[in-house]
C-alpha positions as CSV (number, residue, x, y, z in Angstrom):
1,X,-11.0,-25.8,-226.3
2,X,-10.3,-24.8,-222.8
3,X,-7.1,-24.7,-220.8
4,X,-8.4,-27.7,-218.9
5,X,-8.8,-29.7,-222.1
6,X,-5.3,-28.8,-223.2
7,X,-3.9,-29.8,-219.8
8,X,-5.6,-33.2,-220.1
9,X,-4.0,-33.8,-223.5
10,X,-0.6,-32.9,-222.2
11,X,-1.0,-35.3,-219.3
12,X,-2.1,-38.0,-221.7
13,X,1.2,-37.7,-223.6
14,X,3.3,-37.5,-220.4
15,X,1.7,-40.5,-218.8
16,X,1.5,-42.4,-222.1
17,X,5.1,-42.0,-223.0
18,X,5.3,-45.8,-223.5
19,X,2.8,-45.6,-226.3
20,X,4.0,-46.8,-229.6
21,X,2.8,-46.7,-233.2
22,X,-0.6,-45.2,-234.0
23,X,-1.5,-44.6,-230.3
24,X,1.5,-42.3,-229.6
25,X,1.1,-40.5,-232.9
26,X,-2.6,-39.9,-232.3
27,X,-1.9,-38.5,-228.8
28,X,0.7,-36.1,-230.1
29,X,-1.5,-35.1,-233.0
30,X,-4.3,-34.2,-230.7
31,X,-2.0,-32.1,-228.5
32,X,-0.5,-30.3,-231.4
33,X,-4.0,-29.5,-232.8
34,X,-5.1,-28.1,-229.4
35,X,-1.9,-26.1,-228.7
36,X,-2.6,-23.3,-231.1
37,X,-0.6,-20.0,-230.9
38,X,-3.6,-18.3,-229.4
39,X,-4.0,-20.9,-226.7
40,X,-0.3,-20.8,-225.9
41,X,-0.2,-16.9,-225.7
42,X,-3.3,-17.0,-223.5
43,X,-1.6,-19.4,-221.1
44,X,1.5,-17.2,-221.0
45,X,-0.7,-14.1,-220.3
46,X,-2.4,-15.9,-217.5
47,X,0.9,-16.9,-216.0
48,X,2.3,-13.3,-216.2
49,X,-0.9,-11.9,-214.6
50,X,-0.7,-14.5,-211.8
51,X,2.9,-13.6,-211.2
52,X,2.1,-9.9,-210.9
53,X,-0.8,-10.6,-208.5
54,X,1.5,-12.8,-206.4
55,X,4.2,-10.1,-206.3
56,X,1.7,-7.5,-205.2
57,X,0.4,-9.8,-202.5
58,X,3.9,-10.4,-201.3
59,X,4.7,-6.7,-201.2
60,X,1.5,-6.1,-199.2
61,X,2.3,-8.8,-196.8
62,X,5.8,-7.3,-196.4
63,X,4.4,-3.9,-195.6
64,X,2.0,-5.4,-193.0
65,X,4.8,-7.5,-191.5
66,X,7.1,-4.5,-191.1
67,X,4.3,-2.5,-189.5
68,X,3.6,-5.3,-187.0
69,X,7.3,-6.0,-186.4
70,X,7.2,-9.5,-187.7
71,X,10.2,-11.5,-188.7
72,X,10.2,-11.3,-192.5
73,X,12.7,-14.2,-192.8
74,X,10.2,-16.7,-191.4
75,X,7.9,-18.8,-193.5
76,X,4.9,-16.5,-192.8
77,X,3.5,-18.4,-189.8
78,X,4.5,-15.6,-187.4
79,X,2.8,-13.0,-189.5
80,X,-0.3,-15.1,-190.0
81,X,-0.5,-15.6,-186.2
82,X,-0.2,-11.9,-185.6
83,X,-3.0,-11.2,-188.0
84,X,-5.2,-13.8,-186.3
85,X,-4.5,-12.2,-183.0
86,X,-5.5,-8.8,-184.3
87,X,-8.8,-10.2,-185.7
88,X,-9.6,-11.8,-182.3
89,X,-8.8,-8.6,-180.5
90,X,-11.0,-6.6,-182.8
91,X,-13.9,-9.0,-182.2
92,X,-13.4,-8.7,-178.4
93,X,-13.5,-5.0,-178.6
94,X,-16.8,-5.0,-180.6
95,X,-18.4,-7.4,-178.1
96,X,-17.4,-5.3,-175.1
97,X,-18.5,-1.9,-176.6
98,X,-22.0,-2.7,-177.7
99,X,-23.2,0.4,-175.8
100,X,-21.6,3.7,-175.2
101,X,-22.1,5.6,-172.0
102,X,-22.3,9.4,-172.4
103,X,-21.7,11.3,-169.1
104,X,-21.5,15.0,-168.7
105,X,-19.7,16.5,-165.8
106,X,-21.2,19.8,-164.5
107,X,-19.3,21.9,-162.1
108,X,-20.8,22.9,-158.7
109,X,-20.7,26.6,-159.7
110,X,-22.8,25.8,-162.8
111,X,-25.3,23.9,-160.7
112,X,-25.5,26.8,-158.2
113,X,-26.2,29.1,-161.1
114,X,-28.9,26.8,-162.5
115,X,-30.6,26.5,-159.0
116,X,-30.5,30.3,-158.6
117,X,-32.2,30.8,-162.0
118,X,-34.9,28.2,-161.1
119,X,-35.5,29.8,-157.7
120,X,-35.8,33.3,-159.3
121,X,-38.2,31.9,-161.9
122,X,-40.4,30.3,-159.2
123,X,-40.5,33.7,-157.3
124,X,-41.5,35.4,-160.5
125,X,-44.2,32.8,-161.2
126,X,-45.6,33.2,-157.6
127,X,-45.7,37.0,-158.0
128,X,-47.5,36.7,-161.4
129,X,-50.0,34.3,-159.8
130,X,-50.8,36.8,-157.0
131,X,-51.1,39.6,-159.5
132,X,-53.4,37.5,-161.7
133,X,-55.6,36.7,-158.7
134,X,-55.8,40.4,-157.9
135,X,-56.8,41.2,-161.4
136,X,-59.5,38.5,-161.4
137,X,-61.0,40.0,-158.3
138,X,-61.0,43.5,-159.8
139,X,-62.6,42.2,-163.0
140,X,-65.4,40.6,-160.9
141,X,-66.0,43.9,-159.2
142,X,-66.1,45.7,-162.5
143,X,-68.6,43.2,-163.8
144,X,-70.8,43.6,-160.8
145,X,-70.7,47.4,-161.0
146,X,-71.4,47.4,-164.7
147,X,-74.5,45.2,-164.1
148,X,-75.8,47.7,-161.5
149,X,-75.1,50.6,-163.8
150,X,-77.1,49.0,-166.5
151,X,-80.0,48.5,-164.1
152,X,-79.8,52.1,-163.0
153,X,-79.8,53.2,-166.6
154,X,-83.0,51.3,-167.3
155,X,-84.7,52.8,-164.2
156,X,-83.5,56.3,-165.1
157,X,-84.9,55.9,-168.7
158,X,-88.2,55.1,-167.2
159,X,-88.2,57.8,-164.6
160,X,-86.7,60.6,-166.8
161,X,-87.1,59.9,-170.5
162,X,-85.6,63.3,-171.4
163,X,-82.4,62.8,-169.5
164,X,-79.4,62.0,-171.7
165,X,-77.3,60.6,-168.9
166,X,-78.5,57.0,-169.5
167,X,-77.3,57.1,-173.1
168,X,-74.0,58.5,-172.0
169,X,-73.6,55.8,-169.5
170,X,-74.5,53.0,-171.9
171,X,-72.2,54.5,-174.6
172,X,-69.3,54.4,-172.0
173,X,-70.1,50.8,-171.1
174,X,-70.2,49.8,-174.8
175,X,-66.8,51.5,-175.5
176,X,-65.3,49.7,-172.6
177,X,-66.8,46.3,-173.6
178,X,-69.0,46.2,-170.5
179,X,-72.4,46.4,-172.1
180,X,-73.1,42.6,-171.6
181,X,-75.4,41.2,-168.9
182,X,-75.1,37.9,-167.0
183,X,-78.9,37.4,-167.5
184,X,-79.7,38.9,-170.9
185,X,-77.8,39.5,-174.1
186,X,-79.4,42.9,-174.6
187,X,-79.8,45.2,-171.6
188,X,-82.6,47.1,-173.4
189,X,-84.8,44.1,-172.8
190,X,-84.9,44.9,-169.1
191,X,-87.7,47.3,-168.6
192,X,-88.6,47.4,-164.9
193,X,-91.9,49.1,-164.0
194,X,-91.0,51.5,-161.2
195,X,-94.7,52.2,-160.5
196,X,-95.7,48.6,-160.1
197,X,-95.5,46.9,-156.8
198,X,-92.7,44.5,-156.0
199,X,-92.7,41.3,-158.0
200,X,-94.0,38.0,-156.6
201,X,-92.9,37.5,-153.0
202,X,-92.4,33.8,-153.6
203,X,-89.0,32.5,-154.6
204,X,-89.3,30.5,-157.8
205,X,-87.2,28.0,-159.8
206,X,-86.6,30.8,-162.3
207,X,-85.3,33.1,-159.6
208,X,-82.9,30.4,-158.4
209,X,-81.7,29.8,-162.0
210,X,-81.1,33.5,-162.5
211,X,-79.2,33.7,-159.2
212,X,-77.0,30.8,-160.3
213,X,-76.3,32.6,-163.6
214,X,-75.1,35.6,-161.6
215,X,-73.0,33.4,-159.3
216,X,-71.3,31.7,-162.2
217,X,-70.0,35.0,-163.4
218,X,-67.5,34.8,-160.5
219,X,-66.0,31.5,-161.7
220,X,-62.6,33.2,-162.4
221,X,-62.3,34.4,-158.8
222,X,-59.8,32.6,-156.5
223,X,-61.6,30.2,-154.2
224,X,-64.6,29.8,-156.4
225,X,-66.7,26.8,-155.6
226,X,-69.4,25.3,-157.9
227,X,-73.0,26.3,-157.2
228,X,-74.8,24.0,-154.7
229,X,-78.5,23.4,-155.4
230,X,-80.4,24.8,-152.3
231,X,-77.1,26.0,-150.8
232,X,-77.1,29.0,-148.5
233,X,-73.5,30.1,-148.4
234,X,-72.7,33.8,-148.1
235,X,-71.6,34.0,-151.8
236,X,-74.8,32.3,-153.1
237,X,-76.9,34.5,-151.0
238,X,-75.0,37.5,-152.4
239,X,-75.7,36.3,-155.9
240,X,-79.5,36.0,-155.1
241,X,-79.6,39.5,-153.7
242,X,-77.7,40.9,-156.8
243,X,-80.2,39.0,-159.0
244,X,-83.1,40.6,-157.2
245,X,-81.5,44.1,-157.6
246,X,-81.1,43.5,-161.3
247,X,-84.7,42.2,-161.7
248,X,-86.1,44.9,-159.5
249,X,-87.8,42.5,-157.2
250,X,-88.0,42.0,-153.4
251,X,-85.5,39.5,-152.0
252,X,-87.6,36.6,-150.8
253,X,-85.4,33.5,-150.9
254,X,-86.7,30.8,-148.6
255,X,-90.3,31.9,-148.9
C-alpha cells in the first residue's frame, strides 16, 4: 500500500466521523491495517528528509540574500525580484555580446620598423632579380660557345685525326656538363665533310625547324619572345646563322 492509499483511508475516517456501527468500525479497521509500523516509519523518514531539504534551501537563500543585500525579514518577494532582475540582466548581456571584436593596437614606431623591413626586402629582391638575369645571359653565352666548340671539335677530328686536342676539349665539356647539343643528343653524330661543297643553297623547312630549336635555347634570357614563323627579327636571324655554323652549311635564308 502506498502513502497515497494510507492518506485516503485517513481522510475517510476524518470526514466520516459521523459514521456509526459497522461502517465506522470497518473504516477504522482498514486504516489500522494499512498503518503498519514500516509505513509509519517511512512517513516519518520522508518528513525528516523534507525538513532537512527545506532547511538547506533556506540557508542557501539566506546566503544569496546577504550577498545581494536583500531584506531578510521580508517574505521573500524582494529576494525573488532581485533574482529575476539578475536573470534578465544576464540574458541582455548574452544578446548584446553575440560577437567579440578583437582589435590590436600597433604603435607608429612598430609600423615604421615593419615598413623599413619590407622596403629592404623589396630592394634585395630587385637586386636578386637583376643578378639572376645577368646569370641567365651568361648561361646563354656559355651554351652558344659550347655549341661552337663541339662543332670545331668535329671539324678538327676530320682534319687531324691524330690530334688529341678534340678529345681534351670534349672531356672538358663533359666534366662541366656542356656536352649536350640543341640539335642532337650525341655530338658524335655530327660529321661534317670539310672536303664537300657547301650544302644545298636552298633554305628548307628542316633548316627552319633547326633554327627554331637553336632559338628556343634562349628561352631563359630576359626579353625572350616566342618564335614567329617566317619572322626576320635580329634574334631569329642570329639563330639561323648559328644553325648554319653548326651544320656547316651556307647561310641561305630567303632563297
